[in-house]
DSSP file (Angstrom, degrees, kcal/mol; ACC not computed):
  #  RESIDUE AA STRUCTURE BP1 BP2  ACC     N-H-->O    O-->H-N    N-H-->O    O-->H-N    TCO  KAPPA ALPHA  PHI   PSI    X-CA   Y-CA   Z-CA
    1    1 A M              0   0    0      0, 0.0     2,-0.1     0, 0.0     0, 0.0   0.000 360.0 360.0 360.0 135.1  -36.3   -9.2  -93.1
    2    2 A S     >  -     0   0    0      1,-0.1     4,-2.8    46,-0.0     5,-0.3  -0.402 360.0-111.7 -73.0 153.0  -37.2  -12.9  -92.8
    3    3 A H  H  > S+     0   0    0      1,-0.2     4,-2.3     2,-0.2     5,-0.2   0.880 120.2  49.8 -46.6 -48.3  -37.9  -14.5  -89.4
    4    4 A S  H  > S+     0   0    0      2,-0.2     4,-2.0     1,-0.2    -1,-0.2   0.896 113.1  47.0 -62.4 -41.3  -34.7  -16.7  -89.7
    5    5 A M  H  > S+     0   0    0     -3,-0.3     4,-1.9     2,-0.2    -2,-0.2   0.910 111.9  50.5 -65.7 -45.2  -32.6  -13.5  -90.6
    6    6 A D  H  X S+     0   0    0     -4,-2.8     4,-1.8     1,-0.2    -2,-0.2   0.870 112.1  46.6 -65.1 -38.7  -34.1  -11.6  -87.7
    7    7 A R  H  X S+     0   0    0     -4,-2.3     4,-1.6    -5,-0.3    -1,-0.2   0.877 109.6  53.6 -68.7 -35.8  -33.3  -14.4  -85.3
    8    8 A F  H  X S+     0   0    0     -4,-2.0     4,-2.1     1,-0.2    -2,-0.2   0.887 110.0  48.2 -70.5 -41.1  -29.8  -14.7  -86.7
    9    9 A H  H  X S+     0   0    0     -4,-1.9     4,-1.9     2,-0.2    -2,-0.2   0.835 109.2  52.1 -69.9 -32.0  -29.2  -10.9  -86.0
   10   10 A K  H  X S+     0   0    0     -4,-1.8     4,-1.8     2,-0.2    -1,-0.2   0.865 110.0  50.4 -69.9 -34.6  -30.6  -11.0  -82.5
   11   11 A L  H  X S+     0   0    0     -4,-1.6     4,-1.3     2,-0.2    -2,-0.2   0.932 108.9  50.6 -67.6 -43.5  -28.2  -13.9  -81.8
   12   12 A L  H  X S+     0   0    0     -4,-2.1     4,-2.2     1,-0.2     3,-0.4   0.901 108.6  53.6 -64.4 -41.1  -25.2  -11.9  -83.2
   13   13 A D  H  X S+     0   0    0     -4,-1.9     4,-2.4     1,-0.3    -1,-0.2   0.909 105.4  53.7 -61.8 -41.3  -26.2   -9.0  -80.9
   14   14 A G  H  < S+     0   0    0     -4,-1.8    -1,-0.3     2,-0.2    -2,-0.2   0.850 109.8  46.4 -58.7 -37.0  -26.1  -11.3  -78.0
   15   15 A V  H >< S+     0   0    0     -4,-1.3     3,-1.1    -3,-0.4    -2,-0.2   0.926 113.8  49.0 -71.7 -46.4  -22.6  -12.3  -78.9
   16   16 A K  H 3< S+     0   0    0     -4,-2.2    -2,-0.2     1,-0.2    -1,-0.2   0.847 112.8  47.2 -55.0 -41.0  -21.5   -8.7  -79.4
   17   17 A N  T 3< S+     0   0    0     -4,-2.4    -1,-0.2    -5,-0.2    -2,-0.2   0.130  77.9 145.6 -93.8  15.3  -23.0   -7.6  -76.1
   18   18 A Q    <   -     0   0    0     -3,-1.1    -3,-0.1     1,-0.1     8,-0.0  -0.365  37.6-155.6 -61.9 126.8  -21.5  -10.4  -74.0
   19   19 A E  S    S+     0   0    0     -2,-0.1     2,-0.4     1,-0.1    -1,-0.1   0.989  76.3  62.4 -68.0 -62.6  -20.6   -9.2  -70.4
   20   20 A D        -     0   0    0      1,-0.1    -1,-0.1     5,-0.1    -2,-0.0  -0.557  60.5-175.2 -71.5 120.3  -18.0  -11.7  -69.5
   21   21 A K        +     0   0    0     -2,-0.4    50,-0.2    50,-0.1    -1,-0.1   0.289  37.4 127.0 -99.3   8.0  -15.0  -11.4  -71.8
   22   22 A S  S  > S-     0   0    0      1,-0.1     4,-2.3    50,-0.0     5,-0.2  -0.323  72.3-113.6 -63.1 149.5  -13.0  -14.3  -70.4
   23   23 A P  H  > S+     0   0    0      0, 0.0     4,-2.0     0, 0.0     5,-0.1   0.814 116.6  50.9 -55.4 -30.7  -11.8  -16.8  -72.9
   24   24 A K  H  > S+     0   0    0      2,-0.2     4,-3.0     1,-0.2     5,-0.2   0.968 112.5  45.5 -66.5 -54.3  -14.0  -19.5  -71.5
   25   25 A A  H  > S+     0   0    0      1,-0.2     4,-2.8     2,-0.2     5,-0.2   0.884 111.6  53.5 -51.4 -43.5  -17.2  -17.3  -71.5
   26   26 A T  H  X S+     0   0    0     -4,-2.3     4,-2.2     2,-0.2    -1,-0.2   0.907 110.6  46.0 -59.7 -47.7  -16.4  -16.2  -74.9
   27   27 A L  H  X S+     0   0    0     -4,-2.0     4,-3.3     2,-0.2     5,-0.2   0.956 112.0  51.3 -61.0 -54.9  -16.1  -19.9  -76.1
   28   28 A Q  H  X S+     0   0    0     -4,-3.0     4,-2.6     1,-0.2    -2,-0.2   0.887 109.9  49.9 -47.9 -47.0  -19.3  -20.8  -74.3
   29   29 A T  H  X S+     0   0    0     -4,-2.8     4,-2.7     2,-0.2    -1,-0.2   0.882 111.8  49.2 -63.0 -40.3  -21.1  -17.9  -76.0
   30   30 A F  H  X S+     0   0    0     -4,-2.2     4,-2.5     2,-0.2    -2,-0.2   0.953 108.2  51.1 -65.0 -50.1  -19.8  -19.0  -79.3
   31   31 A V  H  X S+     0   0    0     -4,-3.3     4,-2.0     2,-0.2    -2,-0.2   0.887 110.7  49.7 -53.0 -44.4  -20.8  -22.5  -78.9
   32   32 A H  H  X S+     0   0    0     -4,-2.6     4,-2.4    -5,-0.2    -1,-0.2   0.935 110.2  52.2 -53.4 -50.0  -24.3  -21.4  -77.9
   33   33 A F  H  X S+     0   0    0     -4,-2.7     4,-2.6     1,-0.2    -2,-0.2   0.913 107.8  50.9 -55.4 -45.6  -24.3  -19.2  -81.0
   34   34 A L  H  X S+     0   0    0     -4,-2.5     4,-3.1     1,-0.2    -1,-0.2   0.875 108.8  51.2 -63.3 -40.5  -23.4  -22.1  -83.2
   35   35 A K  H  X S+     0   0    0     -4,-2.0     4,-2.0     2,-0.2    -1,-0.2   0.904 114.6  44.2 -62.8 -40.7  -26.2  -24.3  -81.8
   36   36 A E  H  X S+     0   0    0     -4,-2.4     4,-3.0     2,-0.2    -2,-0.2   0.900 111.3  52.6 -58.2 -47.4  -28.6  -21.6  -82.5
   37   37 A M  H  X S+     0   0    0     -4,-2.6     4,-2.7     2,-0.2     5,-0.3   0.935 108.0  51.0 -57.5 -51.2  -27.2  -21.0  -85.8
   38   38 A K  H  X S+     0   0    0     -4,-3.1     4,-3.3     1,-0.2    -1,-0.2   0.929 111.5  48.9 -47.1 -50.5  -27.5  -24.7  -86.7
   39   39 A D  H  X S+     0   0    0     -4,-2.0     4,-2.0     1,-0.2    -1,-0.2   0.882 111.0  49.8 -59.2 -40.9  -31.2  -24.6  -85.6
   40   40 A I  H  < S+     0   0    0     -4,-3.0    -1,-0.2     1,-0.2    -2,-0.2   0.914 113.8  45.1 -64.0 -42.7  -31.9  -21.5  -87.6
   41   41 A I  H >< S+     0   0    0     -4,-2.7     3,-1.2     1,-0.2    -2,-0.2   0.884 110.0  55.6 -67.6 -42.4  -30.3  -22.9  -90.8
   42   42 A K  H 3< S+     0   0    0     -4,-3.3    -1,-0.2    -5,-0.3    -2,-0.2   0.897 112.7  40.8 -60.5 -40.5  -32.0  -26.2  -90.3
   43   43 A H  T 3< S+     0   0    0     -4,-2.0    -1,-0.2    -5,-0.2    -2,-0.2   0.327  96.5  94.5 -87.4   8.6  -35.4  -24.6  -90.2
   44   44 A S  S <  S-     0   0    0     -3,-1.2     5,-0.1    -4,-0.2     2,-0.0  -0.693  86.6 -98.4 -98.6 149.6  -34.9  -22.1  -93.0
   45   45 A P    >>  -     0   0    0      0, 0.0     3,-1.5     0, 0.0     4,-1.3  -0.412  41.0-109.9 -58.1 147.0  -35.9  -22.7  -96.7
   46   46 A K  H 3> S+     0   0    0      1,-0.3     4,-0.9     2,-0.2     3,-0.2   0.808 117.6  55.7 -50.4 -40.5  -32.9  -23.8  -98.7
   47   47 A E  H 3> S+     0   0    0      1,-0.2     4,-0.7     2,-0.2    -1,-0.3   0.796 109.4  49.0 -71.4 -22.5  -32.7  -20.6 -100.7
   48   48 A E  H <> S+     0   0    0     -3,-1.5     4,-2.5     1,-0.2    -1,-0.2   0.759  97.0  70.6 -85.5 -22.8  -32.5  -18.7  -97.4
   49   49 A R  H  X S+     0   0    0     -4,-1.3     4,-2.4     1,-0.2    -2,-0.2   0.889  95.3  51.6 -44.4 -52.6  -29.8  -20.9  -96.0
   50   50 A E  H  X S+     0   0    0     -4,-0.9     4,-2.8     2,-0.2    -1,-0.2   0.899 109.1  50.9 -56.6 -50.0  -27.2  -19.6  -98.4
   51   51 A H  H  X S+     0   0    0     -4,-0.7     4,-1.6     1,-0.2    -1,-0.2   0.900 112.1  45.9 -66.6 -43.7  -28.1  -15.9  -97.4
   52   52 A I  H  X S+     0   0    0     -4,-2.5     4,-2.2     2,-0.2    -1,-0.2   0.906 111.8  53.0 -63.8 -41.8  -27.8  -16.6  -93.7
   53   53 A F  H  X S+     0   0    0     -4,-2.4     4,-2.7     1,-0.2     3,-0.3   0.956 108.3  48.3 -50.4 -58.9  -24.6  -18.5  -94.2
   54   54 A K  H  X S+     0   0    0     -4,-2.8     4,-1.6     1,-0.3    -1,-0.2   0.823 110.1  52.8 -57.5 -33.6  -23.1  -15.7  -96.1
   55   55 A E  H  X S+     0   0    0     -4,-1.6     4,-0.9     2,-0.2    -1,-0.3   0.888 108.9  49.7 -65.8 -41.8  -24.2  -13.2  -93.4
   56   56 A F  H >< S+     0   0    0     -4,-2.2     3,-0.7    -3,-0.3     4,-0.5   0.909 108.8  52.7 -61.1 -48.2  -22.5  -15.5  -90.8
   57   57 A Q  H >< S+     0   0    0     -4,-2.7     3,-1.1     1,-0.3     4,-0.4   0.863 103.4  58.4 -62.7 -36.0  -19.2  -15.5  -93.0
   58   58 A K  H 3< S+     0   0    0     -4,-1.6     3,-0.4     1,-0.2    -1,-0.3   0.858 111.0  41.9 -60.9 -35.7  -19.2  -11.6  -93.1
   59   59 A H  T XX S+     0   0    0     -4,-0.9     4,-1.4    -3,-0.7     3,-1.1   0.485  85.0 101.9 -90.5  -5.8  -19.1  -11.7  -89.2
   60   60 A Q  H <> S+     0   0    0     -3,-1.1     4,-2.7    -4,-0.5     3,-0.3   0.828  73.7  61.8 -54.5 -39.0  -16.4  -14.5  -89.0
   61   61 A K  H 3> S+     0   0    0     -3,-0.4     4,-2.8    -4,-0.4    -1,-0.3   0.879 102.5  51.1 -57.1 -41.9  -13.6  -12.0  -88.3
   62   62 A E  H <> S+     0   0    0     -3,-1.1     4,-1.5     1,-0.2    -1,-0.3   0.904 111.2  46.8 -65.3 -37.0  -15.2  -10.9  -85.1
   63   63 A F  H  X S+     0   0    0     -4,-1.4     4,-2.8    -3,-0.3    -2,-0.2   0.939 111.5  52.0 -69.0 -46.4  -15.6  -14.5  -83.9
   64   64 A E  H  X S+     0   0    0     -4,-2.7     4,-1.5     1,-0.2    -2,-0.2   0.904 109.1  48.3 -58.7 -41.6  -12.1  -15.3  -84.8
   65   65 A S  H  <>S+     0   0    0     -4,-2.8     5,-1.6     1,-0.2    -1,-0.2   0.872 111.9  51.1 -72.5 -29.1  -10.7  -12.3  -82.9
   66   66 A A  H ><5S+     0   0    0     -4,-1.5     3,-0.8    -5,-0.2     5,-0.3   0.854 109.6  51.9 -67.6 -34.3  -12.9  -13.3  -79.9
   67   67 A M  H 3<5S+     0   0    0     -4,-2.8    -2,-0.2     1,-0.2    -1,-0.2   0.756  96.6  65.9 -75.8 -19.3  -11.5  -16.9  -80.1
   68   68 A K  T 3<5S-     0   0    0     -4,-1.5    -1,-0.2    -5,-0.2    -2,-0.2   0.509 115.3-114.9 -78.2  -2.6   -8.1  -15.8  -80.1
   69   69 A G  T X 5 +     0   0    0     -3,-0.8     3,-1.9    -5,-0.1    -3,-0.2   0.868  61.8 153.2  77.8  32.9   -8.7  -14.6  -76.6
   70   70 A L  T 3 < +     0   0    0     -5,-1.6     4,-0.2     1,-0.3    -4,-0.1   0.628  65.7  71.8 -67.4  -9.6   -8.2  -10.9  -77.5
   71   71 A H  T 3   +     0   0    0     -5,-0.3     2,-0.4    -6,-0.2    -1,-0.3   0.525  68.6 108.5 -83.9  -3.2  -10.4  -10.2  -74.6
   72   72 A V  S <  S-     0   0    0     -3,-1.9     2,-0.5     1,-0.1     5,-0.1  -0.634  86.3-110.7 -74.4 131.9   -7.6  -11.2  -72.2
   73   73 A D    >   -     0   0    0     -2,-0.4     3,-1.4     1,-0.2     4,-0.5  -0.480  23.5-147.7 -66.7 112.4   -6.4   -7.9  -70.6
   74   74 A K  G >  S+     0   0    0     -2,-0.5     3,-1.5     1,-0.3     4,-0.4   0.846  94.2  61.3 -53.3 -38.6   -2.9   -7.4  -72.1
   75   75 A S  G >  S+     0   0    0      1,-0.3     3,-1.1     2,-0.2     4,-0.3   0.844  96.6  59.5 -62.2 -26.3   -1.7   -5.7  -68.9
   76   76 A K  G X  S+     0   0    0     -3,-1.4     3,-1.0     1,-0.3     7,-0.4   0.656  83.5  80.8 -73.9 -15.6   -2.4   -8.8  -66.9
   77   77 A L  G <  S+     0   0    0     -3,-1.5    -1,-0.3    -4,-0.5    -2,-0.2   0.776  86.9  60.0 -66.7 -27.9    0.1  -10.8  -69.2
   78   78 A D  G <  S+     0   0    0     -3,-1.1    -1,-0.3    -4,-0.4    -2,-0.2   0.821  87.1  84.2 -67.6 -30.2    3.0   -9.4  -67.0
   79   79 A D    <>  -     0   0    0     -3,-1.0     4,-2.6    -4,-0.3     5,-0.2  -0.658  69.1-155.7 -80.1 113.8    1.7  -10.9  -63.9
   80   80 A P  H  > S+     0   0    0      0, 0.0     4,-2.0     0, 0.0    -1,-0.2   0.813  95.7  53.6 -60.6 -29.0    2.8  -14.5  -63.6
   81   81 A K  H  > S+     0   0    0      2,-0.2     4,-2.4     1,-0.2     5,-0.1   0.914 109.6  44.9 -67.4 -45.1   -0.1  -15.2  -61.4
   82   82 A E  H  > S+     0   0    0      2,-0.2     4,-2.5    -6,-0.2     5,-0.2   0.921 113.7  52.6 -59.3 -48.7   -2.7  -13.9  -64.0
   83   83 A L  H  X S+     0   0    0     -4,-2.6     4,-2.6    -7,-0.4    -2,-0.2   0.925 107.8  51.1 -59.3 -47.3   -0.8  -15.8  -66.7
   84   84 A E  H  X S+     0   0    0     -4,-2.0     4,-3.2     1,-0.2     5,-0.2   0.918 110.7  48.8 -52.6 -50.8   -1.1  -19.0  -64.7
   85   85 A K  H  X S+     0   0    0     -4,-2.4     4,-2.1     1,-0.2    -1,-0.2   0.908 111.9  47.5 -58.1 -43.8   -4.8  -18.5  -64.2
   86   86 A I  H  X S+     0   0    0     -4,-2.5     4,-1.9     2,-0.2    -1,-0.2   0.922 112.6  50.0 -63.1 -46.5   -5.3  -17.9  -67.8
   87   87 A K  H  X S+     0   0    0     -4,-2.6     4,-1.9     1,-0.2    -2,-0.2   0.905 111.2  48.3 -58.4 -46.6   -3.2  -21.0  -68.8
   88   88 A S  H  X S+     0   0    0     -4,-3.2     4,-0.8     1,-0.2    -1,-0.2   0.878 109.5  52.9 -66.6 -34.7   -5.1  -23.2  -66.4
   89   89 A Q  H >< S+     0   0    0     -4,-2.1     3,-0.6    -5,-0.2     6,-0.3   0.910 110.4  48.3 -62.1 -40.3   -8.4  -22.0  -67.7
   90   90 A L  H 3< S+     0   0    0     -4,-1.9    -2,-0.2     1,-0.2    -1,-0.2   0.826 114.1  46.5 -76.0 -32.4   -7.3  -22.8  -71.3
   91   91 A E  H 3< S+     0   0    0     -4,-1.9    -1,-0.2    -5,-0.2    -2,-0.2   0.521  86.3 117.7 -88.5  -3.0   -6.1  -26.3  -70.3
   92   92 A S  S <X S-     0   0    0     -4,-0.8     4,-2.3    -3,-0.6     5,-0.2  -0.203  74.2-124.2 -65.9 156.5   -9.1  -27.2  -68.3
   93   93 A E  H  > S+     0   0    0      1,-0.2     4,-2.9     2,-0.2     5,-0.2   0.885 111.8  58.4 -67.8 -33.8  -11.2  -30.1  -69.4
   94   94 A D  H  > S+     0   0    0      2,-0.2     4,-2.2     1,-0.2    -1,-0.2   0.948 108.8  45.8 -51.0 -55.6  -14.3  -27.8  -69.6
   95   95 A F  H  > S+     0   0    0     -6,-0.3     4,-1.3     2,-0.2    -2,-0.2   0.884 112.0  49.0 -54.0 -49.6  -12.4  -25.7  -72.1
   96   96 A K  H  X S+     0   0    0     -4,-2.3     4,-1.7     1,-0.2     3,-0.2   0.896 111.4  50.7 -61.1 -44.2  -11.3  -28.6  -74.1
   97   97 A A  H  X S+     0   0    0     -4,-2.9     4,-2.7     1,-0.2    -2,-0.2   0.884 109.2  50.7 -66.3 -34.0  -14.8  -30.0  -74.2
   98   98 A L  H  X S+     0   0    0     -4,-2.2     4,-2.0     2,-0.2    -1,-0.2   0.773 109.2  51.7 -70.3 -26.8  -16.2  -26.6  -75.4
   99   99 A V  H  X S+     0   0    0     -4,-1.3     4,-2.1    -3,-0.2    -1,-0.2   0.851 113.1  45.6 -78.6 -33.5  -13.5  -26.5  -78.2
  100  100 A K  H  X S+     0   0    0     -4,-1.7     4,-2.5     2,-0.2    -2,-0.2   0.964 111.8  50.0 -66.8 -56.8  -14.7  -30.0  -79.2
  101  101 A E  H  X S+     0   0    0     -4,-2.7     4,-2.9     1,-0.2     5,-0.2   0.898 109.1  54.4 -56.3 -47.2  -18.3  -29.0  -79.0
  102  102 A M  H  X S+     0   0    0     -4,-2.0     4,-3.0     1,-0.2     5,-0.2   0.965 109.0  47.8 -50.8 -55.9  -17.4  -25.9  -81.2
  103  103 A S  H  X S+     0   0    0     -4,-2.1     4,-2.9     1,-0.2    -2,-0.2   0.929 111.0  49.7 -53.0 -46.9  -15.9  -28.0  -83.9
  104  104 A E  H  X S+     0   0    0     -4,-2.5     4,-2.8     2,-0.2     5,-0.2   0.971 110.6  50.6 -60.5 -50.4  -18.9  -30.5  -84.0
  105  105 A Q  H  X S+     0   0    0     -4,-2.9     4,-2.4     2,-0.2     3,-0.2   0.963 110.6  48.6 -52.8 -57.4  -21.4  -27.6  -84.3
  106  106 A L  H  X S+     0   0    0     -4,-3.0     4,-2.6     1,-0.2    -1,-0.2   0.911 111.9  51.7 -51.9 -46.9  -19.4  -26.0  -87.2
  107  107 A F  H  X S+     0   0    0     -4,-2.9     4,-2.8    -5,-0.2    -1,-0.2   0.914 109.1  47.5 -48.4 -50.3  -19.3  -29.5  -88.8
  108  108 A E  H  X S+     0   0    0     -4,-2.8     4,-2.7    -3,-0.2     5,-0.3   0.922 110.7  52.8 -63.7 -43.7  -23.0  -30.0  -88.5
  109  109 A I  H  X S+     0   0    0     -4,-2.4     4,-2.7     2,-0.2    -1,-0.2   0.927 111.1  46.4 -51.1 -50.3  -23.7  -26.4  -89.9
  110  110 A V  H  X S+     0   0    0     -4,-2.6     4,-2.0     1,-0.2    -2,-0.2   0.944 111.5  53.3 -59.6 -51.4  -21.5  -27.2  -92.9
  111  111 A K  H  < S+     0   0    0     -4,-2.8     4,-0.3     1,-0.2    -2,-0.2   0.906 110.6  44.6 -46.3 -51.4  -23.3  -30.6  -93.3
  112  112 A I  H >< S+     0   0    0     -4,-2.7     3,-1.7     1,-0.2    -1,-0.2   0.934 110.6  56.4 -68.2 -43.1  -26.7  -29.0  -93.3
  113  113 A M  H 3< S+     0   0    0     -4,-2.7    -1,-0.2    -5,-0.3    -2,-0.2   0.882 114.3  38.6 -55.5 -38.6  -25.5  -26.3  -95.8
  114  114 A Y  T >< S+     0   0    0     -4,-2.0     3,-1.8    -5,-0.2    -1,-0.3   0.326  83.4 132.0-102.2   9.3  -24.4  -28.9  -98.3
  115  115 A E  T <  S+     0   0    0     -3,-1.7     3,-0.1    -4,-0.3    -3,-0.1  -0.389  80.7   8.0 -55.9 134.3  -27.2  -31.3  -97.8
  116  116 A G  T 3  S+     0   0    0      1,-0.3     2,-0.4    -2,-0.1    -1,-0.3   0.428  98.9 119.8  72.9   0.8  -28.6  -32.3 -101.2
  117  117 A K    <   -     0   0    0     -3,-1.8     2,-0.3     2,-0.0    -1,-0.3  -0.807  52.5-147.9 -99.6 141.6  -25.8  -30.7 -103.1
  118  118 A T              0   0    0     -2,-0.4    -3,-0.0    -3,-0.1     0, 0.0  -0.726 360.0 360.0-106.5 157.4  -23.8  -33.0 -105.2
  119  119 A H              0   0    0     -2,-0.3    -1,-0.1     0, 0.0    -2,-0.0   0.429 360.0 360.0 -71.9 360.0  -20.1  -32.6 -106.1
């Protein structure tokens, strides 16, 4: 396994073994993952980029389920106080900034992937 691919898998394990499962912590972990992912792709030979990106796409479902806040304890949704806490977390400026950061990182990754490729 190449150094880049090895780094990618270590990063992925970090996401999977995350302790705090709150939506904000999940998003922070994902943003960190994307920053590292961008760095890995940027410093990989072009022929390897494709391979790493495909590997990333394979695990996309896991990220999507994490992003949908599936880590919110469903039993807490019946409690209005818990619901309010979750809602205020999702509406916080920190959370919005993380979502924006996530979009920017994804965009950067795609840009690097298609660097030098013509339509």
